[in-house]
mmCIF file as gemmi writes it, N, C-alpha and C atoms, coordinates in Angstrom:
data_model
loop_
_atom_site.group_PDB
_atom_site.id
_atom_site.type_symbol
_atom_site.label_atom_id
_atom_site.label_alt_id
_atom_site.label_comp_id
_atom_site.label_asym_id
_atom_site.label_entity_id
_atom_site.label_seq_id
_atom_site.pdbx_PDB_ins_code
_atom_site.Cartn_x
_atom_site.Cartn_y
_atom_site.Cartn_z
_atom_site.occupancy
_atom_site.B_iso_or_equiv
_atom_site.pdbx_formal_charge
_atom_site.auth_seq_id
_atom_site.auth_asym_id
_atom_site.pdbx_PDB_model_num
ATOM 1 N N . UNK Axp A 1 ? 0.817 -1.197 0 1 0 ? 1 A 1
ATOM 2 C CA . UNK Axp A 1 ? 0 0 0 1 0 ? 1 A 1
ATOM 3 C C . UNK Axp A 1 ? 0.855 1.254 0 1 0 ? 1 A 1
ATOM 4 N N . UNK Axp A 2 ? 2.012 1.215 0.66 1 0 ? 2 A 1
ATOM 5 C CA . UNK Axp A 2 ? 2.895 2.38 0.685 1 0 ? 2 A 1
ATOM 6 C C . UNK Axp A 2 ? 3.387 2.715 -0.72 1 0 ? 2 A 1
ATOM 7 N N . UNK Axp A 3 ? 3.6 1.694 -1.547 1 0 ? 3 A 1
ATOM 8 C CA . UNK Axp A 3 ? 4.077 1.932 -2.906 1 0 ? 3 A 1
ATOM 9 C C . UNK Axp A 3 ? 3.095 2.737 -3.732 1 0 ? 3 A 1
ATOM 10 N N . UNK Axp A 4 ? 1.799 2.467 -3.571 1 0 ? 4 A 1
ATOM 11 C CA . UNK Axp A 4 ? 0.818 3.227 -4.334 1 0 ? 4 A 1
ATOM 12 C C . UNK Axp A 4 ? 0.738 4.661 -3.844 1 0 ? 4 A 1
ATOM 13 N N . UNK Axp A 5 ? 0.922 4.886 -2.551 1 0 ? 5 A 1
ATOM 14 C CA . UNK Axp A 5 ? 0.909 6.243 -2.016 1 0 ? 5 A 1
ATOM 15 C C . UNK Axp A 5 ? 2.079 7.042 -2.573 1 0 ? 5 A 1
ATOM 16 N N . UNK Axp A 6 ? 3.244 6.412 -2.631 1 0 ? 6 A 1
ATOM 17 C CA . UNK Axp A 6 ? 4.427 7.09 -3.158 1 0 ? 6 A 1
ATOM 18 C C . UNK Axp A 6 ? 4.194 7.495 -4.601 1 0 ? 6 A 1
ATOM 19 N N . UNK Axp A 7 ? 3.703 6.57 -5.419 1 0 ? 7 A 1
ATOM 20 C CA . UNK Axp A 7 ? 3.498 6.868 -6.83 1 0 ? 7 A 1
ATOM 21 C C . UNK Axp A 7 ? 2.468 7.97 -7.034 1 0 ? 7 A 1
ATOM 22 N N . UNK Axp A 8 ? 1.494 8.066 -6.16 1 0 ? 8 A 1
ATOM 23 C CA . UNK Axp A 8 ? 0.487 9.105 -6.302 1 0 ? 8 A 1
ATOM 24 C C . UNK Axp A 8 ? 0.993 10.447 -5.786 1 0 ? 8 A 1
ATOM 25 N N . UNK Axp A 9 ? 1.964 10.433 -4.865 1 0 ? 9 A 1
ATOM 26 C CA . UNK Axp A 9 ? 2.478 11.669 -4.283 1 0 ? 9 A 1
ATOM 27 C C . UNK Axp A 9 ? 3.465 12.349 -5.226 1 0 ? 9 A 1
ATOM 28 N N . UNK Axp A 10 ? 4.481 11.634 -5.652 1 0 ? 10 A 1
ATOM 29 C CA . UNK Axp A 10 ? 5.523 12.181 -6.519 1 0 ? 10 A 1
ATOM 30 C C . UNK Axp A 10 ? 5.148 11.863 -7.958 1 0 ? 10 A 1
ATOM 31 N N . UNK Axp A 11 ? 4.874 12.894 -8.746 1 0 ? 11 A 1
ATOM 32 C CA . UNK Axp A 11 ? 4.448 12.654 -10.121 1 0 ? 11 A 1
ATOM 33 C C . UNK Axp A 11 ? 5.636 12.521 -11.07 1 0 ? 11 A 1
ATOM 34 N N . UNK Axp A 12 ? 6.517 13.54 -11.111 1 0 ? 12 A 1
ATOM 35 C CA . UNK Axp A 12 ? 7.704 13.459 -11.967 1 0 ? 12 A 1
ATOM 36 C C . UNK Axp A 12 ? 8.702 14.551 -11.594 1 0 ? 12 A 1
ATOM 37 N N . UNK Axp A 13 ? 9.99 14.342 -11.937 1 0 ? 13 A 1
ATOM 38 C CA . UNK Axp A 13 ? 10.998 15.365 -11.64 1 0 ? 13 A 1
ATOM 39 C C . UNK Axp A 13 ? 10.931 16.501 -12.656 1 0 ? 13 A 1
ATOM 40 N N . UNK Axp A 14 ? 11.315 17.693 -12.221 1 0 ? 14 A 1
ATOM 41 C CA . UNK Axp A 14 ? 11.38 18.853 -13.111 1 0 ? 14 A 1
ATOM 42 C C . UNK Axp A 14 ? 12.792 18.91 -13.683 1 0 ? 14 A 1
ATOM 43 N N . UNK Axp A 15 ? 12.898 19.074 -14.999 1 0 ? 15 A 1
ATOM 44 C CA . UNK Axp A 15 ? 14.205 19.048 -15.659 1 0 ? 15 A 1
ATOM 45 C C . UNK Axp A 15 ? 14.474 20.341 -16.426 1 0 ? 15 A 1
ATOM 46 N N . UNK Axp A 16 ? 14.27 21.484 -15.791 1 0 ? 16 A 1
ATOM 47 C CA . UNK Axp A 16 ? 14.546 22.773 -16.422 1 0 ? 16 A 1
ATOM 48 C C . UNK Axp A 16 ? 15.96 23.231 -16.062 1 0 ? 16 A 1
ATOM 49 N N . UNK Axp A 17 ? 16.433 24.283 -16.719 1 0 ? 17 A 1
ATOM 50 C CA . UNK Axp A 17 ? 17.755 24.824 -16.386 1 0 ? 17 A 1
ATOM 51 C C . UNK Axp A 17 ? 17.801 25.299 -14.946 1 0 ? 17 A 1
ATOM 52 N N . UNK Axp A 18 ? 16.716 25.925 -14.481 1 0 ? 18 A 1
ATOM 53 C CA . UNK Axp A 18 ? 16.66 26.4 -13.099 1 0 ? 18 A 1
ATOM 54 C C . UNK Axp A 18 ? 16.744 25.235 -12.112 1 0 ? 18 A 1
ATOM 55 N N . UNK Axp A 19 ? 16.047 24.16 -12.405 1 0 ? 19 A 1
ATOM 56 C CA . UNK Axp A 19 ? 16.07 22.991 -11.518 1 0 ? 19 A 1
ATOM 57 C C . UNK Axp A 19 ? 17.472 22.382 -11.481 1 0 ? 19 A 1
ATOM 58 N N . UNK Axp A 20 ? 18.143 22.34 -12.61 1 0 ? 20 A 1
ATOM 59 C CA . UNK Axp A 20 ? 19.492 21.786 -12.664 1 0 ? 20 A 1
ATOM 60 C C . UNK Axp A 20 ? 20.469 22.679 -11.904 1 0 ? 20 A 1
ATOM 61 N N . UNK Axp A 21 ? 20.293 23.99 -11.983 1 0 ? 21 A 1
ATOM 62 C CA . UNK Axp A 21 ? 21.182 24.885 -11.232 1 0 ? 21 A 1
ATOM 63 C C . UNK Axp A 21 ? 20.965 24.725 -9.722 1 0 ? 21 A 1
ATOM 64 N N . UNK Axp A 22 ? 19.718 24.421 -9.292 1 0 ? 22 A 1
ATOM 65 C CA . UNK Axp A 22 ? 19.453 24.162 -7.871 1 0 ? 22 A 1
ATOM 66 C C . UNK Axp A 22 ? 20.148 22.887 -7.406 1 0 ? 22 A 1
ATOM 67 N N . UNK Axp A 23 ? 20.203 21.887 -8.27 1 0 ? 23 A 1
ATOM 68 C CA . UNK Axp A 23 ? 20.893 20.641 -7.943 1 0 ? 23 A 1
ATOM 69 C C . UNK Axp A 23 ? 22.366 20.943 -7.663 1 0 ? 23 A 1
ATOM 70 N N . UNK Axp A 24 ? 22.962 21.734 -8.545 1 0 ? 24 A 1
ATOM 71 C CA . UNK Axp A 24 ? 24.397 22.013 -8.44 1 0 ? 24 A 1
ATOM 72 C C . UNK Axp A 24 ? 24.729 22.965 -7.296 1 0 ? 24 A 1
ATOM 73 N N . UNK Axp A 25 ? 23.914 24.013 -7.111 1 0 ? 25 A 1
ATOM 74 C CA . UNK Axp A 25 ? 24.289 25.068 -6.163 1 0 ? 25 A 1
ATOM 75 C C . UNK Axp A 25 ? 23.757 24.854 -4.747 1 0 ? 25 A 1
ATOM 76 N N . UNK Axp A 26 ? 22.557 24.259 -4.614 1 0 ? 26 A 1
ATOM 77 C CA . UNK Axp A 26 ? 21.918 24.194 -3.296 1 0 ? 26 A 1
ATOM 78 C C . UNK Axp A 26 ? 21.58 22.778 -2.826 1 0 ? 26 A 1
ATOM 79 N N . UNK Axp A 27 ? 21.989 21.757 -3.594 1 0 ? 27 A 1
ATOM 80 C CA . UNK Axp A 27 ? 21.707 20.361 -3.236 1 0 ? 27 A 1
ATOM 81 C C . UNK Axp A 27 ? 20.201 20.106 -3.118 1 0 ? 27 A 1
ATOM 82 N N . UNK Axp A 28 ? 19.439 20.692 -4.05 1 0 ? 28 A 1
ATOM 83 C CA . UNK Axp A 28 ? 17.978 20.554 -4.051 1 0 ? 28 A 1
ATOM 84 C C . UNK Axp A 28 ? 17.509 19.841 -5.31 1 0 ? 28 A 1
ATOM 85 N N . UNK Axp A 29 ? 16.423 19.081 -5.147 1 0 ? 29 A 1
ATOM 86 C CA . UNK Axp A 29 ? 15.73 18.453 -6.27 1 0 ? 29 A 1
ATOM 87 C C . UNK Axp A 29 ? 14.344 19.082 -6.377 1 0 ? 29 A 1
ATOM 88 N N . UNK Axp A 30 ? 13.808 19.128 -7.6 1 0 ? 30 A 1
ATOM 89 C CA . UNK Axp A 30 ? 12.49 19.709 -7.804 1 0 ? 30 A 1
ATOM 90 C C . UNK Axp A 30 ? 11.599 18.654 -8.448 1 0 ? 30 A 1
ATOM 91 N N . UNK Axp A 31 ? 10.429 18.442 -7.848 1 0 ? 31 A 1
ATOM 92 C CA . UNK Axp A 31 ? 9.463 17.474 -8.368 1 0 ? 31 A 1
ATOM 93 C C . UNK Axp A 31 ? 8.101 18.125 -8.491 1 0 ? 31 A 1
ATOM 94 N N . UNK Axp A 32 ? 7.324 17.675 -9.467 1 0 ? 32 A 1
ATOM 95 C CA . UNK Axp A 32 ? 5.909 18.014 -9.501 1 0 ? 32 A 1
ATOM 96 C C . UNK Axp A 32 ? 5.216 16.939 -8.685 1 0 ? 32 A 1
ATOM 97 N N . UNK Axp A 33 ? 4.381 17.369 -7.736 1 0 ? 33 A 1
ATOM 98 C CA . UNK Axp A 33 ? 3.723 16.44 -6.818 1 0 ? 33 A 1
ATOM 99 C C . UNK Axp A 33 ? 2.212 16.621 -6.885 1 0 ? 33 A 1
ATOM 100 N N . UNK Axp A 34 ? 1.517 15.701 -6.27 1 0 ? 34 A 1
ATOM 101 C CA . UNK Axp A 34 ? 0.06 15.754 -6.207 1 0 ? 34 A 1
ATOM 102 C C . UNK Axp A 34 ? -0.384 16.992 -5.421 1 0 ? 34 A 1
ATOM 103 N N . UNK Axp A 35 ? -1.422 17.661 -5.902 1 0 ? 35 A 1
ATOM 104 C CA . UNK Axp A 35 ? -1.912 18.88 -5.246 1 0 ? 35 A 1
ATOM 105 C C . UNK Axp A 35 ? -2.33 18.642 -3.802 1 0 ? 35 A 1
ATOM 106 N N . UNK Axp A 36 ? -2.776 17.434 -3.491 1 0 ? 36 A 1
ATOM 107 C CA . UNK Axp A 36 ? -3.26 17.129 -2.141 1 0 ? 36 A 1
ATOM 108 C C . UNK Axp A 36 ? -2.142 16.678 -1.203 1 0 ? 36 A 1
ATOM 109 N N . UNK Axp A 37 ? -0.93 16.506 -1.733 1 0 ? 37 A 1
ATOM 110 C CA . UNK Axp A 37 ? 0.183 15.987 -0.925 1 0 ? 37 A 1
ATOM 111 C C . UNK Axp A 37 ? 0.699 17.052 0.033 1 0 ? 37 A 1
ATOM 112 N N . UNK Axp A 38 ? 0.942 16.65 1.279 1 0 ? 38 A 1
ATOM 113 C CA . UNK Axp A 38 ? 1.518 17.534 2.275 1 0 ? 38 A 1
ATOM 114 C C . UNK Axp A 38 ? 3.026 17.372 2.328 1 0 ? 38 A 1
ATOM 115 N N . UNK Axp A 39 ? 3.69 18.292 3.015 1 0 ? 39 A 1
ATOM 116 C CA . UNK Axp A 39 ? 5.148 18.247 3.1 1 0 ? 39 A 1
ATOM 117 C C . UNK Axp A 39 ? 5.651 16.944 3.724 1 0 ? 39 A 1
ATOM 118 N N . UNK Axp A 40 ? 4.97 16.471 4.758 1 0 ? 40 A 1
ATOM 119 C CA . UNK Axp A 40 ? 5.444 15.249 5.43 1 0 ? 40 A 1
ATOM 120 C C . UNK Axp A 40 ? 5.313 14.03 4.523 1 0 ? 40 A 1
ATOM 121 N N . UNK Axp A 41 ? 4.239 13.949 3.75 1 0 ? 41 A 1
ATOM 122 C CA . UNK Axp A 41 ? 4.097 12.799 2.85 1 0 ? 41 A 1
ATOM 123 C C . UNK Axp A 41 ? 5.079 12.893 1.684 1 0 ? 41 A 1
ATOM 124 N N . UNK Axp A 42 ? 5.392 14.111 1.238 1 0 ? 42 A 1
ATOM 125 C CA . UNK Axp A 42 ? 6.39 14.289 0.182 1 0 ? 42 A 1
ATOM 126 C C . UNK Axp A 42 ? 7.753 13.851 0.702 1 0 ? 42 A 1
ATOM 127 N N . UNK Axp A 43 ? 8.099 14.301 1.907 1 0 ? 43 A 1
ATOM 128 C CA . UNK Axp A 43 ? 9.383 13.928 2.529 1 0 ? 43 A 1
ATOM 129 C C . UNK Axp A 43 ? 9.508 12.417 2.641 1 0 ? 43 A 1
ATOM 130 N N . UNK Axp A 44 ? 8.471 11.769 3.155 1 0 ? 44 A 1
ATOM 131 C CA . UNK Axp A 44 ? 8.492 10.319 3.348 1 0 ? 44 A 1
ATOM 132 C C . UNK Axp A 44 ? 8.642 9.604 2.003 1 0 ? 44 A 1
ATOM 133 N N . UNK Axp A 45 ? 7.925 10.055 0.999 1 0 ? 45 A 1
ATOM 134 C CA . UNK Axp A 45 ? 7.987 9.42 -0.317 1 0 ? 45 A 1
ATOM 135 C C . UNK Axp A 45 ? 9.376 9.526 -0.922 1 0 ? 45 A 1
ATOM 136 N N . UNK Axp A 46 ? 9.987 10.706 -0.851 1 0 ? 46 A 1
ATOM 137 C CA . UNK Axp A 46 ? 11.329 10.897 -1.417 1 0 ? 46 A 1
ATOM 138 C C . UNK Axp A 46 ? 12.34 10.029 -0.675 1 0 ? 46 A 1
ATOM 139 N N . UNK Axp A 47 ? 12.254 10.005 0.662 1 0 ? 47 A 1
ATOM 140 C CA . UNK Axp A 47 ? 13.196 9.21 1.442 1 0 ? 47 A 1
ATOM 141 C C . UNK Axp A 47 ? 13.08 7.72 1.129 1 0 ? 47 A 1
ATOM 142 N N . UNK Axp A 48 ? 11.855 7.241 0.931 1 0 ? 48 A 1
ATOM 143 C CA . UNK Axp A 48 ? 11.652 5.82 0.628 1 0 ? 48 A 1
ATOM 144 C C . UNK Axp A 48 ? 12.047 5.487 -0.812 1 0 ? 48 A 1
ATOM 145 N N . UNK Axp A 49 ? 11.702 6.356 -1.741 1 0 ? 49 A 1
ATOM 146 C CA . UNK Axp A 49 ? 11.986 6.088 -3.148 1 0 ? 49 A 1
ATOM 147 C C . UNK Axp A 49 ? 13.473 6.12 -3.469 1 0 ? 49 A 1
ATOM 148 N N . UNK Axp A 50 ? 14.177 7.118 -2.956 1 0 ? 50 A 1
ATOM 149 C CA . UNK Axp A 50 ? 15.566 7.344 -3.365 1 0 ? 50 A 1
ATOM 150 C C . UNK Axp A 50 ? 16.587 7.033 -2.282 1 0 ? 50 A 1
ATOM 151 N N . UNK Axp A 51 ? 16.137 6.527 -1.128 1 0 ? 51 A 1
ATOM 152 C CA . UNK Axp A 51 ? 17.036 6.127 -0.035 1 0 ? 51 A 1
ATOM 153 C C . UNK Axp A 51 ? 17.97 7.279 0.356 1 0 ? 51 A 1
ATOM 154 N N . UNK Axp A 52 ? 17.387 8.462 0.573 1 0 ? 52 A 1
ATOM 155 C CA . UNK Axp A 52 ? 18.137 9.642 0.999 1 0 ? 52 A 1
ATOM 156 C C . UNK Axp A 52 ? 17.482 10.233 2.237 1 0 ? 52 A 1
ATOM 157 N N . UNK Axp A 53 ? 18.151 11.185 2.869 1 0 ? 53 A 1
ATOM 158 C CA . UNK Axp A 53 ? 17.581 11.889 4.012 1 0 ? 53 A 1
ATOM 159 C C . UNK Axp A 53 ? 17.249 13.313 3.565 1 0 ? 53 A 1
ATOM 160 N N . UNK Axp A 54 ? 16.002 13.703 3.77 1 0 ? 54 A 1
ATOM 161 C CA . UNK Axp A 54 ? 15.535 15.028 3.363 1 0 ? 54 A 1
ATOM 162 C C . UNK Axp A 54 ? 15.704 15.992 4.532 1 0 ? 54 A 1
ATOM 163 N N . UNK Axp A 55 ? 16.337 17.127 4.245 1 0 ? 55 A 1
ATOM 164 C CA . UNK Axp A 55 ? 16.526 18.146 5.269 1 0 ? 55 A 1
ATOM 165 C C . UNK Axp A 55 ? 15.334 19.096 5.332 1 0 ? 55 A 1
ATOM 166 N N . UNK Axp A 56 ? 14.807 19.482 4.157 1 0 ? 56 A 1
ATOM 167 C CA . UNK Axp A 56 ? 13.732 20.464 4.13 1 0 ? 56 A 1
ATOM 168 C C . UNK Axp A 56 ? 12.89 20.286 2.869 1 0 ? 56 A 1
ATOM 169 N N . UNK Axp A 57 ? 11.586 20.578 2.984 1 0 ? 57 A 1
ATOM 170 C CA . UNK Axp A 57 ? 10.67 20.528 1.844 1 0 ? 57 A 1
ATOM 171 C C . UNK Axp A 57 ? 9.943 21.861 1.759 1 0 ? 57 A 1
ATOM 172 N N . UNK Axp A 58 ? 10.011 22.495 0.6 1 0 ? 58 A 1
ATOM 173 C CA . UNK Axp A 58 ? 9.219 23.691 0.322 1 0 ? 58 A 1
ATOM 174 C C . UNK Axp A 58 ? 8.32 23.377 -0.861 1 0 ? 58 A 1
ATOM 175 N N . UNK Axp A 59 ? 7.117 23.914 -0.859 1 0 ? 59 A 1
ATOM 176 C CA . UNK Axp A 59 ? 6.194 23.684 -1.97 1 0 ? 59 A 1
ATOM 177 C C . UNK Axp A 59 ? 5.671 25.012 -2.495 1 0 ? 59 A 1
ATOM 178 N N . UNK Axp A 60 ? 5.323 25.008 -3.764 1 0 ? 60 A 1
ATOM 179 C CA . UNK Axp A 60 ? 4.666 26.166 -4.369 1 0 ? 60 A 1
ATOM 180 C C . UNK Axp A 60 ? 3.719 25.663 -5.447 1 0 ? 60 A 1
ATOM 181 N N . UNK Axp A 61 ? 2.705 26.44 -5.713 1 0 ? 61 A 1
ATOM 182 C CA . UNK Axp A 61 ? 1.749 26.099 -6.763 1 0 ? 61 A 1
ATOM 183 C C . UNK Axp A 61 ? 1.972 27.076 -7.91 1 0 ? 61 A 1
ATOM 184 N N . UNK Axp A 62 ? 2.184 26.53 -9.097 1 0 ? 62 A 1
ATOM 185 C CA . UNK Axp A 62 ? 2.494 27.351 -10.266 1 0 ? 62 A 1
ATOM 186 C C . UNK Axp A 62 ? 1.222 27.973 -10.84 1 0 ? 62 A 1
ATOM 187 N N . UNK Axp A 63 ? 1.426 28.889 -11.787 1 0 ? 63 A 1
ATOM 188 C CA . UNK Axp A 63 ? 0.294 29.519 -12.479 1 0 ? 63 A 1
ATOM 189 C C . UNK Axp A 63 ? -0.539 28.498 -13.249 1 0 ? 63 A 1
ATOM 190 N N . UNK Axp A 64 ? 0.086 27.408 -13.639 1 0 ? 64 A 1
ATOM 191 C CA . UNK Axp A 64 ? -0.605 26.365 -14.399 1 0 ? 64 A 1
ATOM 192 C C . UNK Axp A 64 ? -1.352 25.392 -13.49 1 0 ? 64 A 1
ATOM 193 N N . UNK Axp A 65 ? -1.28 25.606 -12.179 1 0 ? 65 A 1
ATOM 194 C CA . UNK Axp A 65 ? -2.008 24.752 -11.241 1 0 ? 65 A 1
ATOM 195 C C . UNK Axp A 65 ? -1.254 23.508 -10.821 1 0 ? 65 A 1
ATOM 196 N N . UNK Axp A 66 ? 0.051 23.449 -11.096 1 0 ? 66 A 1
ATOM 197 C CA . UNK Axp A 66 ? 0.87 22.32 -10.679 1 0 ? 66 A 1
ATOM 198 C C . UNK Axp A 66 ? 1.513 22.642 -9.343 1 0 ? 66 A 1
ATOM 199 N N . UNK Axp A 67 ? 1.713 21.643 -8.518 1 0 ? 67 A 1
ATOM 200 C CA . UNK Axp A 67 ? 2.371 21.823 -7.232 1 0 ? 67 A 1
ATOM 201 C C . UNK Axp A 67 ? 3.805 21.309 -7.351 1 0 ? 67 A 1
ATOM 202 N N . UNK Axp A 68 ? 4.763 22.206 -7.107 1 0 ? 68 A 1
ATOM 203 C CA . UNK Axp A 68 ? 6.167 21.831 -7.163 1 0 ? 68 A 1
ATOM 204 C C . UNK Axp A 68 ? 6.708 21.703 -5.753 1 0 ? 68 A 1
ATOM 205 N N . UNK Axp A 69 ? 7.506 20.673 -5.548 1 0 ? 69 A 1
ATOM 206 C CA . UNK Axp A 69 ? 8.175 20.475 -4.263 1 0 ? 69 A 1
ATOM 207 C C . UNK Axp A 69 ? 9.671 20.655 -4.468 1 0 ? 69 A 1
ATOM 208 N N . UNK Axp A 70 ? 10.255 21.507 -3.644 1 0 ? 70 A 1
ATOM 209 C CA . UNK Axp A 70 ? 11.695 21.748 -3.651 1 0 ? 70 A 1
ATOM 210 C C . UNK Axp A 70 ? 12.273 20.976 -2.474 1 0 ? 70 A 1
ATOM 211 N N . UNK Axp A 71 ? 13.051 19.955 -2.763 1 0 ? 71 A 1
ATOM 212 C CA . UNK Axp A 71 ? 13.547 19.022 -1.763 1 0 ? 71 A 1
ATOM 213 C C . UNK Axp A 71 ? 15.021 19.294 -1.512 1 0 ? 71 A 1
ATOM 214 N N . UNK Axp A 72 ? 15.347 19.78 -0.318 1 0 ? 72 A 1
ATOM 215 C CA . UNK Axp A 72 ? 16.752 19.971 0.059 1 0 ? 72 A 1
ATOM 216 C C . UNK Axp A 72 ? 17.209 18.721 0.784 1 0 ? 72 A 1
ATOM 217 N N . UNK Axp A 73 ? 18.255 18.107 0.243 1 0 ? 73 A 1
ATOM 218 C CA . UNK Axp A 73 ? 18.78 16.88 0.831 1 0 ? 73 A 1
ATOM 219 C C . UNK Axp A 73 ? 19.767 17.192 1.946 1 0 ? 73 A 1
ATOM 220 N N . UNK Axp A 74 ? 19.891 16.279 2.878 1 0 ? 74 A 1
ATOM 221 C CA . UNK Axp A 74 ? 20.87 16.397 3.957 1 0 ? 74 A 1
ATOM 222 C C . UNK Axp A 74 ? 22.273 16.43 3.344 1 0 ? 74 A 1
ATOM 223 N N . UNK Axp A 75 ? 23.222 17.11 3.999 1 0 ? 75 A 1
ATOM 224 C CA . UNK Axp A 75 ? 24.566 17.286 3.426 1 0 ? 75 A 1
ATOM 225 C C . UNK Axp A 75 ? 25.279 15.99 3.041 1 0 ? 75 A 1
ATOM 226 N N . UNK Axp A 76 ? 24.973 14.89 3.727 1 0 ? 76 A 1
ATOM 227 C CA . UNK Axp A 76 ? 25.664 13.635 3.403 1 0 ? 76 A 1
ATOM 228 C C . UNK Axp A 76 ? 25.16 12.98 2.113 1 0 ? 76 A 1
ATOM 229 N N . UNK Axp A 77 ? 24.091 13.512 1.531 1 0 ? 77 A 1
ATOM 230 C CA . UNK Axp A 77 ? 23.56 12.999 0.261 1 0 ? 77 A 1
ATOM 231 C C . UNK Axp A 77 ? 23.705 14.065 -0.815 1 0 ? 77 A 1
ATOM 232 N N . UNK Axp A 78 ? 24.001 13.627 -2.021 1 0 ? 78 A 1
ATOM 233 C CA . UNK Axp A 78 ? 24.196 14.548 -3.133 1 0 ? 78 A 1
ATOM 234 C C . UNK Axp A 78 ? 22.991 14.499 -4.074 1 0 ? 78 A 1
ATOM 235 N N . UNK Axp A 79 ? 22.414 15.664 -4.343 1 0 ? 79 A 1
ATOM 236 C CA . UNK Axp A 79 ? 21.284 15.744 -5.268 1 0 ? 79 A 1
ATOM 237 C C . UNK Axp A 79 ? 21.703 15.304 -6.663 1 0 ? 79 A 1
ATOM 238 N N . UNK Axp A 80 ? 22.957 15.557 -7.024 1 0 ? 80 A 1
ATOM 239 C CA . UNK Axp A 80 ? 23.436 15.155 -8.35 1 0 ? 80 A 1
ATOM 240 C C . UNK Axp A 80 ? 23.419 13.635 -8.518 1 0 ? 80 A 1
ATOM 241 N N . UNK Axp A 81 ? 23.69 12.889 -7.432 1 0 ? 81 A 1
ATOM 242 C CA . UNK Axp A 81 ? 23.631 11.421 -7.51 1 0 ? 81 A 1
ATOM 243 C C . UNK Axp A 81 ? 22.212 10.942 -7.796 1 0 ? 81 A 1
ATOM 244 N N . UNK Axp A 82 ? 21.232 11.554 -7.127 1 0 ? 82 A 1
ATOM 245 C CA . UNK Axp A 82 ? 19.829 11.198 -7.361 1 0 ? 82 A 1
ATOM 246 C C . UNK Axp A 82 ? 19.419 11.614 -8.77 1 0 ? 82 A 1
ATOM 247 N N . UNK Axp A 83 ? 19.88 12.785 -9.212 1 0 ? 83 A 1
ATOM 248 C CA . UNK Axp A 83 ? 19.553 13.277 -10.556 1 0 ? 83 A 1
ATOM 249 C C . UNK Axp A 83 ? 20.089 12.331 -11.632 1 0 ? 83 A 1
ATOM 250 N N . UNK Axp A 84 ? 21.26 11.788 -11.397 1 0 ? 84 A 1
ATOM 251 C CA . UNK Axp A 84 ? 21.84 10.831 -12.364 1 0 ? 84 A 1
ATOM 252 C C . UNK Axp A 84 ? 20.961 9.584 -12.441 1 0 ? 84 A 1
ATOM 253 N N . UNK Axp A 85 ? 20.491 9.101 -11.289 1 0 ? 85 A 1
ATOM 254 C CA . UNK Axp A 85 ? 19.585 7.937 -11.278 1 0 ? 85 A 1
ATOM 255 C C . UNK Axp A 85 ? 18.293 8.235 -12.027 1 0 ? 85 A 1
ATOM 256 N N . UNK Axp A 86 ? 17.824 9.501 -11.934 1 0 ? 86 A 1
ATOM 257 C CA . UNK Axp A 86 ? 16.589 9.896 -12.606 1 0 ? 86 A 1
ATOM 258 C C . UNK Axp A 86 ? 16.795 10.182 -14.089 1 0 ? 86 A 1
ATOM 259 N N . UNK Axp A 87 ? 18.053 10.28 -14.521 1 0 ? 87 A 1
ATOM 260 C CA . UNK Axp A 87 ? 18.342 10.573 -15.915 1 0 ? 87 A 1
ATOM 261 C C . UNK Axp A 87 ? 18.305 12.056 -16.237 1 0 ? 87 A 1
ATOM 262 N N . UNK Axp A 88 ? 18.414 12.919 -15.225 1 0 ? 88 A 1
ATOM 263 C CA . UNK Axp A 88 ? 18.406 14.364 -15.463 1 0 ? 88 A 1
ATOM 264 C C . UNK Axp A 88 ? 19.779 14.828 -15.932 1 0 ? 88 A 1
ATOM 265 N N . UNK Axp A 89 ? 20.834 14.297 -15.312 1 0 ? 89 A 1
ATOM 266 C CA . UNK Axp A 89 ? 22.207 14.675 -15.686 1 0 ? 89 A 1
ATOM 267 C C . UNK Axp A 89 ? 22.713 13.737 -16.757 1 0 ? 89 A 1
């Protein structure tokens, strides 16, 4: 049951130039998430999916009605490593 919750929470990674610069400069990943997802469920989903420790989650809703989650990883984990697994880099 946890697997279905994860898939419904995290929709897909954002692969824009801005998102890539956040990976390099601030150790952050950007995902489009479900509008109903809360910060704690986003954190739990990312930690379970990618086996990393999340330091902070910020969310914003775009003009197009999408909810973006900005995931700052703990210093011992590299966002670039996760991005490589996702095929962003």
